[in-house]
C-alpha positions in Angstrom: 0.3 0.0 0.2 0.9 3.6 -0.5 2.5 5.9 2.2 2.3 9.4 3.2 5.0 10.4 0.9 3.2 8.8 -2.1 2.6 11.3 -4.7 -0.5 11.3 -6.5 -2.1 13.1 -9.4 -5.7 13.5 -10.0 -6.8 14.5 -13.6 -10.4 15.6 -14.2 -11.6 18.7 -15.8 -14.6 18.7 -12.9 -13.3 20.8 -10.4 -15.6 19.1 -7.7 -14.5 15.8 -8.4 -10.9 16.6 -8.0 -11.6 18.2 -4.7 -13.5 14.7 -3.8 -10.9 12.7 -5.0 -8.0 14.7 -3.3 -10.1 14.4 0.0 -11.1 10.7 -0.5 -6.8 10.2 -0.6 -6.5 12.4 2.2 -8.8 10.2 4.2 -6.6 7.5 3.2 -3.4 8.9 4.5 -2.2 10.6 1.4 -0.5 14.0 2.0 1.3 15.1 -1.6 -1.5 15.2 -4.0 -1.5 17.4 -7.2 -4.3 18.3 -9.4 -4.5 18.9 -13.0 -7.7 20.2 -15.1 -7.0 18.0 -18.4 -4.5 15.6 -19.9 -1.9 18.3 -21.1 -1.3 20.2 -17.9 -0.8 16.3 -16.2 1.7 15.7 -18.7 3.4 19.0 -17.7 3.5 18.1 -14.2 4.6 15.0 -14.8 7.7 15.8 -16.7 8.5 18.6 -14.2 8.1 16.7 -10.7 8.0 13.2 -9.4 4.6 11.6 -9.7 3.7 7.9 -8.1 0.3 7.4 -9.3 -2.3 9.0 -11.7 -6.0 9.2 -11.3 -7.2 10.1 -14.5 -10.8 11.1 -15.7 -11.5 10.0 -19.5 -13.7 13.0 -21.1 -11.4 16.3 -20.7 -11.0 19.1 -22.9 -7.4 19.7 -24.3 -6.1 16.7 -23.5 -8.1 13.5 -22.9 -7.6 10.8 -20.3 -6.8 8.0 -22.8 -4.3 10.5 -24.8 -2.7 11.2 -21.4 -2.2 7.5 -21.2 -0.7 7.1 -24.8 1.6 9.8 -24.1 2.9 8.1 -21.1 3.4 5.0 -22.1 5.6 5.7 -25.4 8.0 7.7 -23.0 10.5 5.1 -21.4 10.9 7.1 -18.4 7.4 6.9 -17.8 5.8 3.8 -19.2 5.7 1.8 -15.9 4.0 4.8 -14.0 0.8 3.4 -12.0 -2.2 4.9 -14.4 -6.0 4.4 -13.0 -8.6 5.2 -15.2 -12.0 6.7 -13.6 -14.5 6.7 -15.8 -18.1 6.3 -16.3 -17.7 5.2 -19.8 -19.7 2.0 -20.9 -18.0 1.6 -24.4 -16.5 -1.7 -24.6 -14.1 -0.7 -27.6 -13.2 2.5 -25.3 -12.1 0.2 -22.6 -10.2 -1.9 -25.2 -8.5 1.1 -26.5 -7.3 1.7 -22.8 -6.1 -1.7 -21.8 -4.5 -2.0 -25.0 -2.4 1.0 -24.2 -1.3 0.1 -21.1 -3.8 1.0 -18.4 -3.0 0.1 -14.9 -6.6 -0.6 -13.5 -9.8 1.0 -14.6 -12.5 2.1 -11.7 -15.9 2.7 -12.7 -18.1 6.0 -11.4 -19.4 6.1 -8.8 -17.1 4.7 -6.4 -16.2 4.6 -2.8 -13.2 5.4 -0.8 -12.8 1.8 0.3 -13.1 0.5 -4.0 -10.2 3.5 -4.6 -8.2 2.2 -2.1 -8.5 -1.3 -3.4 -7.8 -0.2 -6.6 -4.7 1.7 -5.9 -3.3 -0.9 -4.0 -3.2 -3.0 -6.6 -1.7 -0.5 -8.9 0.9 0.1 -6.4 1.9 -3.6 -6.1 2.1 -3.7 -9.7 4.6 -1.0 -9.7 6.7 -3.1 -7.5 6.5 -6.2 -9.6 7.6 -4.2 -12.7 4.6 -5.4 -14.5 1.0 -4.4 -15.3 -1.4 -5.6 -12.1 -3.4 -8.3 -12.0 -7.2 -7.6 -11.4 -9.1 -11.1 -10.7 -12.5 -11.0 -12.3 -15.2 -11.4 -10.0 -18.0 -14.1 -11.2 -21.1 -12.3 -11.4 -24.5 -13.8 -12.7 -27.4 -12.7 -15.1 -30.3 -11.0 -12.9 -32.4 -11.1 -15.6 -33.0 -15.2 -15.2 -36.0 -16.2 -12.8 -39.4 -15.1 -12.0 -39.6 -11.4 -10.6 -41.1 -13.1 -7.3 -39.0 -16.0 -7.1 -36.3 -17.0 -4.3 -33.9 -17.5 -7.2 -33.8 -14.3 -8.5 -33.4 -12.9 -5.1 -30.3 -15.2 -4.4 -28.9 -14.1 -7.8 -29.3 -10.4 -7.0 -27.5 -11.1 -3.8 -24.5 -13.2 -5.8 -24.4 -10.3 -8.1 -23.4 -8.1 -5.5 -20.7 -10.5 -3.5 -17.5 -9.0 -3.3 -14.0 -10.5 -1.5 -14.3 -8.4 1.6 -17.9 -9.7 2.3 -19.1 -12.9 0.5 -22.7 -12.6 2.2 -23.2 -8.7 1.3 -26.4 -8.1 0.1 -27.7 -5.0 -1.9 -28.4 -2.2 0.4 -31.9 0.3 0.5 -31.7 3.7 2.4 -35.2 4.2 3.4 -35.9 8.1 4.5 -39.1 9.2 6.0 -39.8 11.6 9.2 -42.7 9.3 10.3 -41.1 6.2 12.3 -44.3 3.9 11.1 -43.5 4.2 7.8 -40.0 3.4 8.7 -41.2 0.2 9.9 -43.3 -0.7 7.4 -40.9 -0.3 4.5 -38.1 -1.6 6.6 -40.4 -5.1 7.2 -41.0 -5.1 3.7 -37.5 -5.4 2.1 -35.5 -6.5 5.1 -35.4 -10.4 3.8 -34.0 -9.5 0.5 -31.7 -6.0 1.3 -29.6 -4.5 3.9 -31.8 -1.9 5.4 -30.7 1.8 6.7 -33.2 4.2 8.0 -32.8 8.4 8.2 -35.6 10.3 9.7 -34.8 13.5 8.0 -33.2 14.9 5.0 -29.4 15.7 6.5 -28.9 12.3 8.0 -29.6 10.9 4.4 -27.1 13.1 2.7 -24.4 11.9 5.1 -25.3 8.5 4.5 -25.3 8.6 0.7 -21.7 10.6 0.5 -20.3 8.3 2.9 -17.6 5.4 2.3 -20.4 2.8 1.7 -23.3 4.9 0.1 -26.5 2.8 -0.1 -27.3 1.3 -3.6 -31.3 2.4 -3.8 -32.9 5.4 -1.8 -36.7 5.3 -1.1 -37.9 8.9 -0.1 -40.6 10.6 1.3 -41.2 14.0 0.0 -42.8 16.2 2.7 -40.0 16.3 5.6 -39.5 19.2 7.9 -36.2 21.2 7.4 -35.5 19.7 4.2 -38.0 18.2 1.6 -37.2 15.0 -0.4 -37.2 17.2 -3.7 -34.5 19.3 -1.6 -32.4 16.1 -0.8 -32.8 14.9 -4.7 -31.4 17.7 -5.8 -28.4 18.1 -3.2 -27.9 14.2 -4.0 -27.7 14.9 -7.7 -25.0 18.3 -7.3 -22.6 15.9 -5.2 -20.4 13.4 -7.3 -20.6 10.9 -4.5 -23.9 10.8 -4.6 -25.1 11.6 -7.7 -25.5 8.1 -9.8 -27.8 6.5 -6.5 -31.4 5.6 -7.9 -34.1 7.5 -6.1 -37.7 6.5 -5.9 -40.1 8.9 -4.2 -42.3 7.2 -1.6 -44.9 10.2 -0.9 -48.3 10.7 0.1 -48.4 13.6 -2.9 -50.6 12.8 -5.6 -50.9 15.7 -7.9 -49.3 15.5 -11.3 -46.8 18.7 -10.4 -45.2 17.4 -7.9 -44.7 13.9 -9.5 -43.2 15.9 -12.6 -41.0 18.0 -10.4 -39.6 14.8 -8.9 -38.8 13.0 -12.0 -37.1 16.1 -13.4 -34.9 16.2 -10.6 -33.7 12.8 -11.4 -35.6 10.2 -9.7 -36.1 7.0 -11.4 -39.7 6.3 -10.1 -42.3 8.2 -8.3 -44.6 6.2 -5.8 -47.8 7.3 -4.2 -48.9 6.1 -0.6 -50.4 4.2 0.3 -48.3 1.8 -1.3 -49.1 -1.2 -2.7 -46.1 -3.9 -1.6 -46.2 -6.3 -4.2 -45.8 -3.7 -7.0 -43.0 -1.5 -4.9 -41.4 -5.1 -4.2 -41.6 -5.1 -8.1 -40.3 -1.6 -8.9 -37.5 -2.1 -6.4 -36.5 -5.7 -7.7 -36.2 -3.9 -11.3 -34.2 -0.9 -10.5 -31.6 -3.4 -8.2 -31.3 -5.4 -11.5 -30.1 -2.3 -13.3 -27.7 -1.6 -10.2 -26.5 -5.1 -10.6 -25.6 -4.7 -14.3 -23.7 -1.7 -13.6 -21.8 -3.5 -11.0 -21.3 -5.9 -13.0 -19.8 -3.7 -15.7 -16.8 -3.1 -13.4 -16.2 -6.8 -13.1 -16.4 -7.3 -17.0 -14.1 -4.6 -17.3 -12.0 -6.4 -14.6 -12.1 -9.5 -16.7 -10.9 -7.6 -20.2 -7.6 -6.3 -17.9 -7.0 -9.8 -16.7 -7.4 -11.2 -20.1 -4.8 -8.7 -21.6 -2.2 -9.5 -18.9 -2.6 -13.0 -19.3 -1.9 -12.1 -23.0 1.1 -10.3 -21.7 2.4 -13.8 -19.9 1.9 -15.6 -23.0 4.1 -13.2 -25.4 6.7 -13.4 -22.4 6.9 -17.2 -22.3 6.9 -17.1 -26.1 9.6 -14.3 -26.4 12.1 -15.8 -23.6 11.0 -19.4 -23.5 10.7 -20.6 -27.0 13.2 -18.0 -29.0 16.1 -19.2 -26.8 15.5 -22.9 -27.8 14.9 -22.2 -31.5 18.2 -19.9 -31.7 19.8 -22.7 -30.4 18.6 -25.0 -33.2 19.7 -22.3 -36.2 23.3 -22.0 -34.5 23.4 -25.9 -34.6 22.1 -26.2 -38.1 24.8 -23.2 -39.1 27.6 -24.9 -37.1 26.6 -28.4 -39.3 26.7 -26.6 -42.3 29.9 -24.9 -41.7 31.9 -27.8 -41.0 31.6 -29.0 -44.7 31.2 -32.6 -43.4 27.3 -33.0 -44.6 26.3 -34.8 -48.0 24.5 -32.8 -50.2 21.3 -34.6 -49.1 22.2 -33.7 -45.8 23.1 -30.3 -46.6 19.9 -29.6 -48.2 18.1 -31.3 -45.1 19.7 -28.7 -42.8 18.8 -25.8 -44.6 15.2 -26.9 -44.9 15.2 -27.2 -41.0 17.0 -24.0 -40.6 14.5 -22.6 -42.8 11.3 -24.0 -40.7 12.8 -22.7 -37.7 13.4 -19.1 -39.1 9.6 -19.0 -40.2 8.4 -20.3 -36.4 10.8 -17.4 -35.0 9.4 -15.0 -37.5 5.6 -16.0 -36.3 6.8 -15.2 -32.6 8.2 -12.2 -33.7 5.1 -10.9 -35.6 3.2 -12.1 -32.6 4.5 -10.4 -30.2 6.7 -7.2 -31.5 4.1 -6.5 -33.6 1.7 -5.9 -30.5 4.0 -3.8 -28.9 4.6 -1.6 -31.9 0.4 -1.3 -32.6 0.3 -0.3 -29.5 3.4 2.2 -29.1 5.1 0.1 -26.4 7.9 -1.1 -28.3 11.5 0.5 -27.5 14.0 0.1 -30.4 17.8 -0.8 -29.2 19.4 -0.5 -32.2 22.5 -2.3 -33.2 24.7 -2.9 -35.9 23.0 -5.2 -38.5 24.8 -6.8 -41.5 22.1 -6.5 -43.8 23.7 -7.9 -46.8 24.5 -11.3 -45.3 20.5 -11.3 -43.8 19.6 -10.8 -47.6 21.9 -13.4 -49.0 20.5 -16.0 -46.5 17.2 -15.4 -47.0 17.2 -15.2 -50.6 19.1 -18.6 -50.4 16.5 -20.1 -48.2 13.4 -18.8 -50.2 15.3 -19.7 -53.5 15.3 -23.3 -52.2 11.6 -23.1 -51.1 10.7 -21.6 -54.8 12.9 -23.7 -56.5 10.3 -25.1 -58.9 9.9 -21.3 -60.3 13.6 -20.9 -61.5 14.2 -17.9 -60.7 17.0 -16.0 -61.2 18.3 -14.1 -58.0 20.1 -11.0 -58.5 22.0 -9.1 -55.4 23.4 -5.8 -56.5 25.4 -4.0 -53.5 26.7 -0.4 -53.8 26.3 0.8 -50.1 28.0 -0.7 -46.8 26.3 -3.9 -45.8 25.2 -2.4 -42.3 22.2 -0.9 -41.0 21.3 0.5 -37.4 18.2 -1.6 -36.1 16.9 -4.6 -34.8 18.2 -8.1 -36.0 15.0 -9.9 -35.4 12.7 -7.2 -36.7 15.2 -6.6 -39.8 14.7 -10.7 -40.4 11.1 -10.4 -40.2 10.7 -7.6 -42.3 12.9 -8.9 -45.1 11.6 -12.2 -44.9 8.3 -11.1 -45.5 8.9 -8.8 -48.6 11.0 -11.2 -50.2 8.3 -14.0 -49.7 5.9 -12.0 -51.3 8.2 -11.2 -54.3 8.9 -15.0 -54.6 5.3 -15.8 -54.8 4.3 -12.7 -57.4 7.2 -13.2 -59.4 6.4 -15.6 -62.8 8.2 -18.4 -63.6 11.9 -18.0 -65.0 11.9 -14.2 -64.4 14.9 -12.2 -62.4 14.3 -10.9 -58.4 16.5 -8.4 -58.0 17.8 -6.8 -54.5 19.4 -3.6 -54.5 21.4 -2.0 -51.6 22.6 1.5 -52.3 23.9 4.4 -49.8 21.7 7.5 -49.7 23.1 9.8 -47.0 23.1 8.4 -43.8 20.9 5.6 -44.8 20.7 2.6 -46.6 18.5 1.8 -49.3 17.0 -1.8 -50.0 15.0 -2.3 -53.0 13.4 -5.8 -53.7 12.1 -5.4 -57.7 10.1 -8.6 -59.3 8.5 -8.9 -62.3 4.4 -8.9 -62.2 2.7 -5.6 -61.1 0.6 -5.4 -57.9 -3.4 -5.2 -58.8 -4.4 -1.6 -59.6 -7.4 -2.1 -56.9 -5.5 -2.5 -53.8 -2.1 -0.3 -54.8 -3.5 2.9 -52.7 -4.1 0.4 -49.7 -1.0 -1.9 -50.4 0.5 -1.5 -47.1 -3.1 -1.6 -45.2 -4.3 -4.2 -42.9 -5.9 -7.6 -44.3 -5.1 -6.1 -48.2 -4.6 -9.1 -50.4 -5.5 -10.3 -53.9 -5.1 -13.4 -55.5 -3.0 -15.3 -53.2 -4.6 -18.4 -51.7 -4.7 -18.2 -48.0 -3.2 -15.0 -47.8 -4.0 -13.1 -44.9 -3.3 -9.6 -45.7 -0.7 -8.9 -42.8 2.7 -9.3 -44.5 2.9 -5.8 -46.3 1.0 -4.2 -43.1 3.8 -5.8 -40.6 6.8 -4.8 -43.0 5.5 -1.6 -42.8 5.5 -1.6 -38.7 8.9 -3.4 -38.6 10.3 -0.4 -41.0 8.9 2.6 -39.0 9.6 0.9 -35.6 13.3 1.1 -36.8 13.1 4.6 -37.8 12.9 3.8 -41.8 10.6 4.4 -44.5 9.2 1.8 -46.9 7.1 2.8 -50.4 5.9 0.6 -53.2 6.5 1.8 -57.1 4.5 -0.1 -59.9 5.5 0.3 -63.7 2.8 -0.9 -66.0 4.9 -0.5 -69.1 8.1 -2.6 -67.7 5.7 -4.8 -65.8 7.8 -4.4 -62.5 7.1 -3.9 -59.1 10.0 -2.2 -56.6 9.3 -2.3 -52.8 12.2 0.0 -51.2 12.9 0.1 -47.6 15.5 2.6 -46.2 16.9 2.2 -42.8 19.8 4.5 -40.7 23.1 3.5 -41.7 24.5 5.3 -38.9 23.8 4.4 -34.8 21.4 7.1 -33.4 23.2 10.0 -31.3 22.3 8.7 -27.7 23.1 5.3 -28.5 26.9 4.1 -28.0 28.1 1.5 -30.9 28.2 -1.9 -29.3 29.7 -4.8 -31.0 28.3 -5.9 -34.4 25.5 -8.1 -33.9 24.9 -11.2 -36.2 22.0 -11.2 -38.8 20.5 -14.0 -36.8 17.2 -13.5 -35.2 17.7 -12.0 -31.2 16.6 -14.1 -28.5 
């Protein structure tokens, strides 16, 4: 858990909400609390002083919470900063965006200080583990099943509200009435299904609704001394802690004007006295179903976040536990090829093993690295890559695979054979482009690979006979674009574009209908980044 030295940054364009969140943090023991009205101001604060946890609203002017999250996750110094998104957002696609960009936790409004403390604790725990937090999904049931009067539905509603702190906790109702007999009547009506809280005046009701444990539903009388029900409801709706609590008026006022006023102020229903017990129980149960679905939304988002964390775990396993053995296989095969003792048949088989292993390595790279690149979480550690050697080996292996096409391979080199990038990404990039060229080139034609210097960059062009169909030329590097290829996914050129740009390069495609040629050109840095010291050259084999 955090201590008094932890620095919190509360980001919300609604000033009362900033104050309430700050007060909640203080009640939990926090002393250092900063605030910002939008994401841009928050980013300025984060870049100028220490911040340990960010609690941000979603919808804000100037820079939204999601845009702030993206900015932090693309900065290597801030990519692990705990970030809790506090939102009333109910659009699953938006939540998926937040998860994809590395949000630490999600907190759905309205919430209590106890829930806030729980989420902060998980976020801080994730920071100490140097990984996103695990939010265990809470199983919930469908409240729509079962009859309205059945014991099954009552049990379902109770399960819907189960939490780790109290597995037997039931939903709660606050009954507000200045007449003790009415309090007793309504209390007896609902006490078998719900937890009941009583308030004899508006002031006490407001305190209970704006406490750490607010009720799930309020049954509110209108005619009370000092503060009538209309004024109580208005104050509830003006306070961020209580603005979302459903209120049902239960009153002896039967005129249409009073009913309209209550509904305009935000009551969800209006019931007149004397009440019909069966009808009132039905109405309360219907609204409890709605409240249960809202709470289920939090559990659903927790489940989405947990699935994202599981995906990261799987990627970690594939990257570290599978790639190392595969690299070992490649090393053994190359050693056997290098000692010259293999027969021609064995050499051919070893090349096939090398090609297959590299293909598996390529699939792993694409599944793990592309996800990071797409979500702006990839960080390049540039090293020297012998691009000429990589291209020669890749074309040789693909030449064996496509031997039946009897293509003539030409490598033209007029530039230093070194680029500064990532050997793994370079292999995946050029394997995809060359494989596309081999597949597209007509039989008995020439496939040319050209290396040339272009200032401080190296230009690599792959040219083959045959042209890209006109209907997909403008979208050649888009996702899922393919034409005429059996079993094609349309991801090869899309991934090539991402892999190129991740290494600070550019990629383009040109078509000459007159010469019947397609040329794909990649330019990559030929000099090290200014801030990167030059390490020892890396081999062109995929990195482990």
